[in-house]
C-alpha positions in Angstrom: 21.8 -9.7 -13.6 21.2 -12.8 -15.7 17.9 -14.7 -15.7 18.4 -18.4 -15.0 16.4 -21.3 -16.4 14.1 -21.2 -13.3 11.9 -18.1 -13.6 11.3 -17.9 -9.8 14.9 -16.9 -9.0 17.6 -14.9 -10.7 21.4 -14.9 -10.3 22.8 -11.8 -8.7 26.4 -11.6 -7.7 26.8 -15.4 -8.0 23.8 -16.2 -5.7 20.3 -17.2 -6.5 17.9 -14.5 -5.4 14.1 -14.8 -5.6 12.7 -12.7 -8.5 10.0 -11.2 -6.3 12.5 -9.7 -3.9 14.5 -8.1 -6.6 11.4 -6.5 -8.1 10.1 -5.3 -4.8 13.3 -3.7 -3.7 13.9 -2.1 -7.1 10.4 -0.6 -7.1 10.8 0.7 -3.6 14.2 2.3 -4.4 12.8 4.0 -7.5 9.8 5.3 -5.6 12.0 6.8 -2.9 14.1 8.5 -5.6 10.9 9.9 -7.1 9.6 11.1 -3.7 12.9 12.7 -2.7 13.2 14.5 -6.1 9.6 15.7 -5.8 10.2 17.1 -2.3 13.4 18.9 -3.4 11.7 20.4 -6.5 8.7 21.5 -4.4 10.9 23.0 -1.7 13.0 25.1 -4.1 10.1 26.0 -6.5 11.8 24.3 -9.4 9.6 23.5 -12.4 5.9 22.8 -12.6 4.6 22.4 -9.1 1.4 20.6 -10.1 3.4 17.9 -11.8 5.5 17.3 -8.7 2.5 17.3 -6.4 0.8 14.7 -8.7 3.9 12.5 -8.8 4.4 12.8 -5.0 0.8 11.9 -4.2 0.8 9.0 -6.7 4.0 7.6 -5.2 2.8 7.9 -1.7 -0.5 6.2 -2.6 1.4 3.4 -4.3 3.6 2.8 -1.2 0.8 2.9 1.4 -1.2 -0.3 2.0 -4.8 -0.6 0.9 -7.3 0.0 3.7 -9.2 -3.0 4.9 -11.9 -3.5 7.5 -10.6 -5.2 10.6 -12.5 -8.2 11.7 -12.5 -9.0 15.4 -11.7 -12.6 16.2 -14.4 -14.6 17.9 -17.3 -12.7 16.4 -19.1 -14.5 13.6 -22.1 -12.1 13.4 -21.9 -9.1 11.1 -24.1 -6.1 11.4 -25.7 -5.5 8.0 -28.4 -2.9 8.8 -29.6 -0.6 11.5 -32.2 -3.2 12.5 -29.4 -5.6 13.4 -27.9 -2.9 15.6 -30.9 -1.5 17.4 -34.1 -3.3 18.3 -37.6 -1.7 17.9 -37.6 -0.1 21.3 -34.3 1.7 20.6 -32.3 -0.5 22.9 -28.8 -1.6 21.7 -28.6 -5.3 21.1 -25.3 -5.5 19.2 -22.0 -3.8 19.5 -20.4 -1.8 16.7 -17.5 -3.6 15.0 
């Protein structure tokens, strides 16, 4: 794998491939190797179990996407406090997001 003059793409097997794709797929392959080896070591009780549990949970946490709040389309109003959600008589005036 040679790096070309353009830093956005690398030459791989005679073709130009975006650098980001190569890095992404290599990270995913390495993570899957780590996860599989941790599962094997934990299944057969080989080595320090706390080390493999820590590696496994870190790898899974790296792969999973970050949680985000889903925003419904068409609603511009955000509920910021309980007063926005319920009026003074206890009647609901807004819906939960």
